[in-house]
DRENTI-144499 format. One line per field, with one value per atom (N, C-alpha, C): residue in one letter; y, z, x; atom name. Coordinates in steps of 0.001 Angstrom, whole numbers, plus 500000, padded with zeros to 6 digits. Layout:
BEGIN
nuti = (A/...)
north = (Y/...)
up = (Z/...)
east = (X/...)
zaza = (CA/...)
END
This chain:
BEGIN
nuti = (M/M/M/I/I/I/R/R/R/P/P/P/E/E/E/K/K/K/M/M/M/L/L/L/P/P/P/E/E/E/T/T/T/P/P/P/D/D/D/L/L/L/A/A/A/T/T/T/Q/Q/Q/I/I/I/W/W/W/P/P/P/E/E/E/I/I/I/V/V/V/A/A/A/A/A/A/A/A/A/E/E/E/Q/Q/Q/A/A/A/V/V/V/A/A/A/Q/Q/Q/E/E/E/P/P/P/K/K/K/L/L/L/T/T/T/G/G/G/L/L/L/L/L/L/D/D/D/D/D/D/V/V/V/I/I/I/L/L/L/S/S/S/R/R/R/N/N/N/K/K/K/L/L/L/S/S/S/T/T/T/A/A/A/I/I/I/C/C/C/V/V/V/R/R/R/L/L/L/A/A/A/R/R/R/K/K/K/L/L/L/S/S/S/R/R/R/R/R/R/D/D/D/M/M/M/G/G/G/R/R/R/D/D/D/D/D/D/L/L/L/E/E/E/P/P/P/L/L/L/I/I/I/R/R/R/S/S/S/L/L/L/L/L/L/R/R/R/S/S/S/N/N/N/P/P/P/L/L/L/V/V/V/V/V/V/D/D/D/C/C/C/M/M/M/A/A/A/A/A/A/D/D/D/L/L/L/R/R/R/A/A/A/V/V/V/L/L/L/E/E/E/R/R/R/D/D/D/A/A/A/A/A/A/C/C/C/H/H/H/S/S/S/A/A/A/L/L/L/E/E/E/P/P/P/L/L/L/M/M/M/F/F/F/F/F/F/K/K/K/G/G/G/F/F/F/H/H/H/A/A/A/L/L/L/A/A/A/T/T/T/Y/Y/Y/R/R/R/L/L/L/A/A/A/H/H/H/I/I/I/L/L/L/W/W/W/Q/Q/Q/Q/Q/Q/E/E/E/R/R/R/Y/Y/Y/V/V/V/M/M/M/A/A/A/L/L/L/L/L/L/F/F/F/Q/Q/Q/S/S/S/V/V/V/G/G/G/S/S/S/E/E/E/V/V/V/F/F/F/G/G/G/V/V/V/D/D/D/I/I/I/H/H/H/P/P/P/A/A/A/A/A/A/Q/Q/Q/I/I/I/G/G/G/C/C/C/G/G/G/I/I/I/M/M/M/L/L/L/D/D/D/H/H/H/G/G/G/T/T/T/S/S/S/F/F/F/V/V/V/V/V/V/G/G/G/E/E/E/T/T/T/A/A/A/I/I/I/I/I/I/E/E/E/N/N/N/N/N/N/V/V/V/S/S/S/M/M/M/L/L/L/H/H/H/E/E/E/V/V/V/T/T/T/L/L/L/G/G/G/G/G/G/T/T/T/G/G/G/K/K/K/E/E/E/K/K/K/G/G/G/G/G/G/A/A/A/R/R/R/H/H/H/P/P/P/I/I/I/V/V/V/R/R/R/S/S/S/G/G/G/V/V/V/L/L/L/I/I/I/G/G/G/A/A/A/G/G/G/A/A/A/K/K/K/V/V/V/L/L/L/G/G/G/R/R/R/V/V/V/E/E/E/I/I/I/G/G/G/E/E/E/C/C/C/A/A/A/K/K/K/V/V/V/A/A/A/A/A/A/S/S/S/S/S/S/V/V/V/V/V/V/L/L/L/D/D/D/N/N/N/V/V/V/R/R/R/P/P/P/H/H/H/T/T/T/T/T/T/V/V/V/A/A/A/G/G/G/V/V/V/P/P/P/A/A/A/V/V/V/E/E/E/V/V/V/G/G/G/T/T/T/S/S/S/G/G/G/E/E/E/D/D/D/S/S/S/P/P/P/A/A/A/L/L/L/C/C/C/M/M/M/Q/Q/Q/Q/Q/Q/R/R/R/L/L/L/S/S/S/P/P/P/Q/Q/Q/P/P/P)
north = (303140/304295/305367/306667/307609/307645/307894/308444/309895/310049/311177/312619/312121/313405/313780/313120/313430/314560/314689/315530/316966/317005/318050/319564/320688/321659/321789/321897/321997/322983/324217/325429/325928/325542/325800/327290/327735/329147/329907/329065/329949/331112/330670/331480/332833/333019/334142/334967/334174/334846/335665/334887/335608/336454/336805/337663/339101/339608/340926/341145/340081/340414/340656/339802/339798/341345/341730/342735/344100/344025/345145/345108/344072/343943/344369/344098/344785/346075/346744/348153/348860/348118/348701/348589/347516/347264/348145/348707/349569/350908/351285/352474/352642/351420/351466/351640/350599/350481/350574/351941/352299/351477/351138/350676/349254/348415/347405/347192/348680/348922/348080/347952/347393/345878/345188/343746/343345/344176/343954/344286/345350/345551/344483/343684/342657/341643/341260/339999/340024/341275/341343/342497/343778/345082/345069/344415/344677/343483/342423/341110/341440/340351/340418/339007/338073/336932/336130/335265/334717/333604/333062/331983/332805/333956/334673/335409/335494/336163/334790/333855/332743/332318/332326/331989/332975/334321/335186/334818/334773/334662/333446/332409/330876/331258/331919/332068/332898/334053/334759/333809/333022/332233/331062/330488/329132/329289/330584/330814/330616/330211/329437/329595/329630/329703/328765/327433/326248/326506/327248/327654/329053/330068/331282/331723/332820/333545/333373/333618/333822/332486/331434/330164/329465/329804/329258/330094/331280/331901/331096/331135/330561/329150/328264/326844/326738/327482/327604/327953/328946/329686/328535/327781/326684/325787/325279/324292/324805/325787/326261/326698/327099/327493/326128/324852/323584/322970/323485/322650/323785/324375/325301/324976/323523/323038/323118/323011/323273/324573/325520/326854/327031/326358/326378/325909/324788/323805/324955/325804/326641/327692/328288/329369/328657/327351/326601/326685/326438/326552/327604/328824/330165/330592/330006/330193/329574/328176/327386/328161/328691/329392/330376/331515/332559/332129/331129/330714/330156/329364/328534/329051/329801/330477/331742/331828/333143/334228/334146/334957/335646/335116/335374/336097/337640/338737/338858/338324/338374/337356/337115/335917/336373/337672/338341/337793/337509/337074/335791/334742/333457/333274/334186/334186/335050/335850/336400/336066/335613/335172/333914/333274/331861/330842/330147/329166/327763/327586/326477/326414/327362/327719/327522/328361/328163/326753/325872/324566/323692/323993/323218/323524/324806/325177/324606/324647/324039/322333/321785/320369/320447/321139/320940/321027/322003/322043/320876/320227/319038/317844/317737/316750/316743/317759/318036/317365/317782/317267/315931/315236/313756/313179/313770/313110/313112/313939/314069/313442/312494/311922/312696/313924/314756/314583/313282/312956/313637/313954/314755/316286/317001/318243/318311/317189/317158/317255/316230/316272/317502/318031/319241/320411/320381/321406/320897/319448/318859/319207/319297/319351/321017/321980/323213/323623/323244/323451/322985/322034/321559/322513/322756/323690/325066/325601/326977/326987/326121/325813/324997/324331/323074/322206/321908/321164/320281/318723/317933/316816/317036/316345/315690/314349/313718/314118/314224/314588/313775/312505/311514/311288/311852/311803/312711/312234/312751/313605/314828/315749/316640/316547/317249/318703/319373/320733/321350/322712/323133/322635/322549/322028/323093/323088/324017/323542/323813/323648/324575/324505/325619/325566/326922/326939/326050/324826/324086/323296/323910/323669/322119/321293/320017/319055/319366/318639/317665/316284/315418/314413/314387/313292/312444/311215/309975/309910/309031/308827/308407/307557/306759/307581/308453/309187/309670/309545/310516/311249/312392/313393/313685/313536/314237/315522/316162/317534/318045/319153/319902/319222/318983/318611/319510/319745/320559/319951/320202/319780/320812/320608/321500/321243/322067/321613/320405/319890/318652/317346/317411/316167/315367/314172/313109/312048/311927/310881/309848/309176/308385/306877/306060/304621/303870/302569/302118/301213/301376/300167/300858/299864/300169/299538/298773/298158/299257/298862/299669/299154/300268/299811/299550/299506/299439/300490/300391/301630/301363/302141/302073/303273/304448/305420/305897/306625/306654/307453/307123/307735/308816/310050/310833/311421/311152/311257/312753/313333/314632/314990/316334/316933/316302/315826/315405/316677/316684/317412/316746/317052/316146/317381/317288/318247/318003/319039/319397/318298/317929/316694/315422/315101/313649/312921/311810/311038/309655/309563/308574/307752/306576/305782/304546/304114/302859/303347/302152/302237/302201/303303/303213/304286/304125/305252/305977/307345/308204/308462/308050/307980/309549/309545/311046/311843/312861/313761/313358/312598/312144/313392/313112/313976/313121/313616/313104/314256/313872/314869/315066/316393/316347/315477/315406/314469/313001/312750/311125/310485/309276/308158/307114/307288/306332/305046/304149/302930/302000/302634/301516/302517/301776/302852/303778/304700/305557/305782/305404/305368/306718/306897/308320/308836/310258/310947/310554/310068/309783/310492/310632/311192/310110/310267/309475/310363/309782/310313/309365/309605/309027/308328/307559/306893/305399/304435/304584/305215/305756/306619/305608/305773/304865/305949/305259/306126/306707/307819/308585/309127/309167/309757/310061/310890/311167/312535/312847/313956/315249/315103/316215/316963/317743/318467/317808/318379/317629/317684/318736/318459/319286/318572/319312/319908/319559/320463/321922/322192/323453/324242/323620/324479/324530/323422/323675/323642/322819/322789/321739/321733/320683/320041/320144/319353/317810/317124/315823/315124/315800/315569/316870/316607/317694/318417/319870/320511/320252/320282/319926/320958)
up = (092174/091572/091264/091651/091397/089751/089328/087862/087718/086695/086305/086347/085763/085730/086944/088007/089351/090050/089488/089697/089086/088125/087401/087993/087864/088265/087775/088367/087845/086951/086946/086505/085468/084207/083747/083498/083518/083712/084761/085793/087131/087420/087214/087674/086800/085597/084929/085708/086013/086769/087918/088786/090032/090048/089266/089213/089437/088522/088956/090207/090781/092226/093078/092983/093759/093789/092565/092257/092508/092667/093261/094707/095447/096872/097112/096698/096968/096550/095855/095493/096697/097209/098414/099697/099719/100832/100892/099720/099672/100383/099885/100039/101670/102217/103732/104440/103913/104742/103813/103502/102523/103052/104060/104624/103874/103313/102819/101269/100974/099450/098824/099406/098921/098675/099537/099557/098423/098502/097665/096188/095905/094404/094125/094838/094661/094329/095074/094914/093750/093835/093012/092161/092536/091854/090657/090385/089594/088734/088702/088130/087297/086246/085543/085310/086340/086556/087584/088081/089539/089468/088495/088456/088957/088494/088649/090082/090609/092049/092907/092532/093520/093520/092394/092360/093212/093243/093982/095769/095776/097360/097866/097208/097614/097767/096819/096718/097859/098303/099644/100684/100957/101909/102264/101171/101008/100981/100586/100372/101781/101474/102517/102162/102999/102555/101634/102025/100809/099579/099545/097942/098262/097879/097974/096939/096881/096232/094847/094301/093132/092576/093215/092407/092518/093633/093598/092513/092470/091472/090082/089453/088217/088316/089166/089405/089416/090368/090394/089317/088561/087462/086227/086217/085162/085546/086564/087023/086774/087219/086815/085379/084442/083194/082402/082799/081995/082573/083716/084248/084808/083821/083797/084467/084479/085589/086737/087249/088511/089146/088222/088416/088929/087934/088255/089313/089721/091157/092310/092153/093107/093280/092044/092155/092779/092450/093078/094709/095241/096406/096988/096398/096931/096937/096054/096068/097166/097400/098667/099905/100053/101268/101354/100337/100559/100587/099926/100379/101385/101913/103032/104668/104312/105796/106038/106968/107521/107689/108017/108507/107237/106179/104801/104197/103444/103072/101440/101116/099711/099483/098108/097707/097903/098086/098383/099704/100615/102028/102213/101544/101595/100799/099496/098676/099551/100295/101096/102354/103264/104654/105151/104398/105111/104754/105794/105750/104767/105434/104767/103261/102790/101149/100556/101460/100973/101222/102264/102450/101149/100782/099551/098444/098046/096801/096882/098042/097849/097617/098197/097805/096621/095917/094261/093754/093968/093241/093418/094856/095118/094233/094088/093429/091955/091282/089991/089893/090885/090792/090969/092037/092243/090977/090221/088876/087945/087969/087064/087610/088649/089162/089718/090123/090949/092159/092662/093956/095266/095050/096028/096107/094880/094988/095393/095241/095734/097099/097801/099038/099717/099131/099778/099940/098931/099033/100059/100139/101327/102969/102850/104182/104400/103518/104067/104102/103399/103859/105086/105364/106863/107908/107493/108536/108677/107474/107526/107964/107581/107498/108744/109242/110182/109403/108466/107493/106693/106866/106121/105266/103994/102837/101949/101773/101064/099863/098853/097203/096515/096961/096097/096530/097506/097863/096492/096304/095264/095780/095437/095954/095076/095066/094035/094050/093472/093615/094399/094989/095568/097086/097511/098946/099995/100807/102054/103170/103488/104586/105579/106476/107678/108815/108931/109754/109303/109168/108457/109699/110828/111765/111960/111943/112083/111395/110061/109180/108601/108434/107897/106835/105817/104800/104322/104374/103887/102516/101983/100785/099686/100127/099196/099336/100052/100351/099200/098934/098047/098426/098045/098436/097086/097072/095951/095785/095028/094754/095916/096233/097211/098403/099180/100561/101425/102424/103768/105102/105494/106580/107462/108780/109631/110285/111214/111698/112315/112471/113330/112771/111572/110675/110294/110629/110166/109083/107940/106918/106905/107875/107956/107719/107883/107919/109115/109362/110673/111131/110241/110476/109815/109525/108997/107693/107320/105830/104829/103822/102788/101650/100628/099197/099585/098571/098246/099169/098799/099168/100625/101536/103154/103636/103154/103474/102977/103659/103257/102117/101596/100305/100927/100672/100952/099735/099895/098650/098630/097450/097239/098243/098466/099375/101031/101277/102867/103623/104815/105871/107146/107214/108606/109566/110669/111731/112298/113249/113999/114550/114340/115336/114914/114044/113381/112764/113123/112548/111898/110550/109551/109521/109829/109556/108743/108072/106973/105632/105012/103767/103721/104618/104614/103766/103450/102394/103267/103000/103668/102337/102562/101597/101063/099820/099231/100250/100491/101347/102894/103516/104618/105507/106914/107826/109358/109436/110559/111467/112642/113878/114409/114883/115577/116561/116363/117475/117306/116352/115855/115672/115586/115140/114422/113083/112128/111574/111497/111463/110397/110033/109154/108109/107158/105857/106348/105973/106310/105025/105346/104008/103606/102194/101920/102833/103013/103671/104960/105584/106986/107738/109172/110135/111272/111418/112241/113392/114723/115680/116659/117493/118572/118357/119466/119389/120034/118945/117696/116999/115796/115379/115039/115017/114918/114243/113294/112679/113846/113686/114680/113877/112828/111906/110410/109767/108553/108710/107272/107360/107088/106776/106680/105552/105227/104080/102812/101600/100370/100293/100739/100591/101940/103116/104321/104226/103275/102752/102514/101658/101088/102372/103171/104209/105579/105754/107103/108269/108092/109379/110155/111342/112132/113184/113188/114026/113794/114833/114293/113790/113883/113327/112621/111768/111109/112019/111748/112876/112395/113808/113551/112661)
east = (131058/131638/130571/130789/129591/129638/128226/128356/129066/129669/130286/129408/128143/127265/126771/126847/126261/127237/128554/129191/129569/128955/128693/127858/128337/127621/126179/124960/123594/123377/124356/123977/125387/125310/126742/126870/128302/128495/128071/128087/127478/128369/129704/130916/130488/130345/129943/128882/127932/126634/126875/127594/127818/128876/129735/130836/130152/129330/128841/128497/127807/127235/128477/129693/130828/131388/131671/132237/131542/130107/129238/129348/129285/129573/130902/131876/133308/133467/132843/132862/132097/131010/130172/131060/131855/132998/133913/134669/135371/135135/133721/133296/133099/132799/132605/133861/134841/135928/137517/137447/138634/140160/139990/141450/141625/140434/140348/140802/141003/140893/141950/143166/144395/143923/143192/143028/141931/140802/139734/140285/141062/141502/142263/143039/143959/143284/142284/141655/140440/139554/138460/138244/138654/138610/139309/140423/141625/141395/140503/140361/139172/138962/137863/136906/137234/136546/136720/135763/135890/137103/137496/138599/139943/140151/141243/141262/140104/139821/140152/139356/139740/141231/141844/143459/144195/143943/144524/144297/143136/142687/143291/143243/143858/145301/145844/147567/147988/147071/147485/147363/146377/146073/146856/147123/148179/149728/150205/151631/152314/153522/154315/155973/156585/158086/158598/157945/158524/157481/156315/156042/155135/155798/154910/154217/153601/152602/153040/154253/154567/154501/154903/154851/153528/152829/151200/150168/150434/149293/149509/150677/150625/150140/150486/150076/148242/147767/146347/145852/146311/145390/145557/146698/146752/145677/145677/144789/143132/142894/141334/141488/142314/142248/141636/142386/142049/141094/140283/139265/137884/137465/136572/135240/135038/133938/134228/135306/135731/135503/135465/135229/133685/133051/131674/131166/131861/131577/131742/133107/133228/132018/131617/130444/129583/129006/127876/128082/129369/129626/129356/129688/129531/128034/127141/126027/125195/125728/125103/125182/126306/126746/125614/125576/124837/123204/122812/121467/121087/122153/121545/122302/123285/123864/123171/122306/121571/122726/123930/124914/125568/125270/126155/125054/125540/124634/125137/126291/126652/127561/127935/128835/130325/130536/131797/132301/131499/131710/132299/131873/132560/133890/133912/135071/135914/135765/136918/137247/136179/136410/136041/135346/134843/135869/136391/137194/136609/135385/134774/134828/134757/134699/136131/137021/138428/138850/138436/139136/138421/137196/136654/137466/137512/138295/139771/140454/141793/141691/140578/140518/140394/139583/139244/140451/141667/142569/143518/143466/144363/143857/142483/141825/142245/142247/142755/144219/144917/146402/146411/145503/145480/145080/144134/143799/145000/145710/146771/148064/147816/148873/150230/149571/150714/150565/150918/150121/151037/152275/153227/152455/152283/151754/150501/149463/148039/148248/149361/149059/149644/150738/150988/149828/148930/147840/146934/147022/145977/146421/148009/148654/148569/148778/148776/147175/146233/145001/144514/145018/144562/145286/146458/147061/146616/145974/145657/144209/143438/141738/141116/142034/141589/140782/140672/140013/140927/140419/141545/140674/140891/140071/141206/140980/141925/141658/142709/142711/141854/141871/141205/139625/139177/137602/137219/135690/135136/133844/133991/132889/132083/130978/129859/130052/129153/129072/127927/127675/126865/126972/128088/128287/128760/127877/128100/128750/129893/130543/130741/129759/129768/130654/131440/132409/133519/133521/134561/135459/135761/136656/136505/137840/137737/137108/136600/135791/136852/136701/137593/136990/137604/137169/138046/137801/138699/138886/139949/140421/139157/138309/137617/136033/135809/134669/133935/132547/131888/130647/130624/129821/129276/127871/127070/126905/126243/125790/124682/125137/123816/123652/124778/124953/125297/124878/125430/126027/127100/127696/128183/128320/128903/130047/130732/131905/131953/133126/133675/132854/132424/132005/133200/132891/134071/133314/134139/133515/134789/134839/136061/135860/137035/137078/136745/137154/136759/137734/139090/140123/141384/142409/143641/143699/142506/142846/143098/143853/144105/143474/143169/142673/141123/140445/138916/138369/137051/136097/135673/136158/136245/135968/135083/134638/133223/132488/131086/130980/129535/128898/127747/127828/126762/126033/124535/123767/123267/122746/122454/121238/121298/120282/120496/121575/121635/122199/121586/122463/122928/124088/124723/125311/124845/124949/126313/126524/127860/128242/129539/130124/129752/129056/128651/129930/129808/130873/130037/130523/129841/131213/131043/132341/131968/132956/132929/132269/132045/131482/129894/129351/128073/127452/126060/125640/124571/124494/123686/122585/121382/120443/119976/119489/119380/118417/118612/117792/117476/118555/118409/119119/118813/119425/119999/121228/122204/122200/121794/121710/123214/123274/124487/125059/126232/126932/126547/125753/125623/126774/126858/127921/126980/127320/126685/127288/126870/128029/127117/125867/124990/124360/123867/123278/121990/121836/120404/119787/118631/117555/117056/117014/116613/115607/115584/114491/113989/115200/114828/115950/115825/116636/117019/118258/119006/119665/119587/120374/120866/121846/122428/123673/124330/125440/125111/125150/125182/123821/124009/122690/121421/120357/119115/118003/117324/116196/115244/115166/113942/112733/112998/111705/111985/111286/111398/112157/112984/113559/112830/111428/110456/110716/111790/111698/112240/112084/112351/113786/114328/115918/116693/116968/117370/118659/119472/120490/120228/118965/118747/118117/117418/116653/117351/118256/119161/118256/117246/116304/116764/117390/117928/117075/115868/115040/114934/114897/114910/113485/112590/111339/110740/109866/109148/108296/108095/107424/105955/105191/103750/103038)
zaza = (N/CA/C/N/CA/C/N/CA/C/N/CA/C/N/CA/C/N/CA/C/N/CA/C/N/CA/C/N/CA/C/N/CA/C/N/CA/C/N/CA/C/N/CA/C/N/CA/C/N/CA/C/N/CA/C/N/CA/C/N/CA/C/N/CA/C/N/CA/C/N/CA/C/N/CA/C/N/CA/C/N/CA/C/N/CA/C/N/CA/C/N/CA/C/N/CA/C/N/CA/C/N/CA/C/N/CA/C/N/CA/C/N/CA/C/N/CA/C/N/CA/C/N/CA/C/N/CA/C/N/CA/C/N/CA/C/N/CA/C/N/CA/C/N/CA/C/N/CA/C/N/CA/C/N/CA/C/N/CA/C/N/CA/C/N/CA/C/N/CA/C/N/CA/C/N/CA/C/N/CA/C/N/CA/C/N/CA/C/N/CA/C/N/CA/C/N/CA/C/N/CA/C/N/CA/C/N/CA/C/N/CA/C/N/CA/C/N/CA/C/N/CA/C/N/CA/C/N/CA/C/N/CA/C/N/CA/C/N/CA/C/N/CA/C/N/CA/C/N/CA/C/N/CA/C/N/CA/C/N/CA/C/N/CA/C/N/CA/C/N/CA/C/N/CA/C/N/CA/C/N/CA/C/N/CA/C/N/CA/C/N/CA/C/N/CA/C/N/CA/C/N/CA/C/N/CA/C/N/CA/C/N/CA/C/N/CA/C/N/CA/C/N/CA/C/N/CA/C/N/CA/C/N/CA/C/N/CA/C/N/CA/C/N/CA/C/N/CA/C/N/CA/C/N/CA/C/N/CA/C/N/CA/C/N/CA/C/N/CA/C/N/CA/C/N/CA/C/N/CA/C/N/CA/C/N/CA/C/N/CA/C/N/CA/C/N/CA/C/N/CA/C/N/CA/C/N/CA/C/N/CA/C/N/CA/C/N/CA/C/N/CA/C/N/CA/C/N/CA/C/N/CA/C/N/CA/C/N/CA/C/N/CA/C/N/CA/C/N/CA/C/N/CA/C/N/CA/C/N/CA/C/N/CA/C/N/CA/C/N/CA/C/N/CA/C/N/CA/C/N/CA/C/N/CA/C/N/CA/C/N/CA/C/N/CA/C/N/CA/C/N/CA/C/N/CA/C/N/CA/C/N/CA/C/N/CA/C/N/CA/C/N/CA/C/N/CA/C/N/CA/C/N/CA/C/N/CA/C/N/CA/C/N/CA/C/N/CA/C/N/CA/C/N/CA/C/N/CA/C/N/CA/C/N/CA/C/N/CA/C/N/CA/C/N/CA/C/N/CA/C/N/CA/C/N/CA/C/N/CA/C/N/CA/C/N/CA/C/N/CA/C/N/CA/C/N/CA/C/N/CA/C/N/CA/C/N/CA/C/N/CA/C/N/CA/C/N/CA/C/N/CA/C/N/CA/C/N/CA/C/N/CA/C/N/CA/C/N/CA/C/N/CA/C/N/CA/C/N/CA/C/N/CA/C/N/CA/C/N/CA/C/N/CA/C/N/CA/C/N/CA/C/N/CA/C/N/CA/C/N/CA/C/N/CA/C/N/CA/C/N/CA/C/N/CA/C/N/CA/C/N/CA/C/N/CA/C/N/CA/C/N/CA/C/N/CA/C/N/CA/C/N/CA/C/N/CA/C/N/CA/C/N/CA/C/N/CA/C/N/CA/C/N/CA/C/N/CA/C/N/CA/C/N/CA/C/N/CA/C/N/CA/C/N/CA/C/N/CA/C/N/CA/C/N/CA/C/N/CA/C/N/CA/C/N/CA/C/N/CA/C/N/CA/C/N/CA/C/N/CA/C/N/CA/C/N/CA/C/N/CA/C/N/CA/C/N/CA/C/N/CA/C/N/CA/C/N/CA/C/N/CA/C/N/CA/C/N/CA/C/N/CA/C/N/CA/C/N/CA/C/N/CA/C/N/CA/C/N/CA/C/N/CA/C/N/CA/C/N/CA/C/N/CA/C/N/CA/C/N/CA/C/N/CA/C/N/CA/C/N/CA/C/N/CA/C/N/CA/C/N/CA/C/N/CA/C/N/CA/C/N/CA/C/N/CA/C/N/CA/C/N/CA/C/N/CA/C/N/CA/C/N/CA/C/N/CA/C/N/CA/C/N/CA/C/N/CA/C)
END
C-alpha cells in the first residue's frame, strides 16, 4: 500500500495561489471574445475560489437527464468542501499541465477546455465517494466521465497530485492501480490487469517522476520505478527499474531515462541527447 503522505499536494494551498492567475486570464478572454462572457462569468468571474469554479465546470460537463446540474453542483460542492486537499491536488494538476504542455498558455485553458484535466477531476470526486462507501454514486461518476471524456479510471485507484494527462482519449486505469505524484501520461495509456482474477493487487504501480508515452500498455502488478520512461506503444509486463527507459513489445530496457524527472521535461527520446 502506498504511504498516505506520498499522495498529498507538495504545495499546500496551491488552489489559493493559482486562482488570481485564472481570473486574470478569464478577464482577458472575455475582452477578446465577448460571446464567451456568459460561460466565463458562470464558471469563473462570478466565483471567488477555485473549488467553486471546478464545481460549476464539472457540473456543466457531467449533467445528464438522470442527474442534472441542480443536483450535481451541491453534491460536488459538498465533496470538495469536506476534502480541501483534493482541491489542492486539482490545482497541482492544473499547474502540471501549464508547466509541461507547450500548447497550454494559462491555467484557464485546462480548467475550461482540457478533458484530461476534467477526467482527472471527475475521478477525484469518484474516489472520495468510493472512500465514503458510496459505491453506486462513485460508479455513476466513473461511467459518465467515461462517456463524456473517453477516459475510464476506476474510483478505487489511488492517484497522487501534479498529474498531467495529455489529451486523455482512451486512457484506462484499473481498480488497484497506484500512481504517485508528478507523473505524466499521454493518450491511449492503459494501466490494466492480466486476467479475470478478482481481489488482490493486480494493477500497476507508477512511481513519481515517470513519463508514459502514448499508447503504452502496462499490465499486471508491475512497478514502474521512480523517474523511469516508457516509450510510446510499448507493452510492459515486468518491473521497470528507476531512471531507465523501456521500449518495445514486450518492453525491454533500452537505456537510462536521462533527465532527473522525465515527467516534468516531457522529453520522449529513447536515450539521452548526446
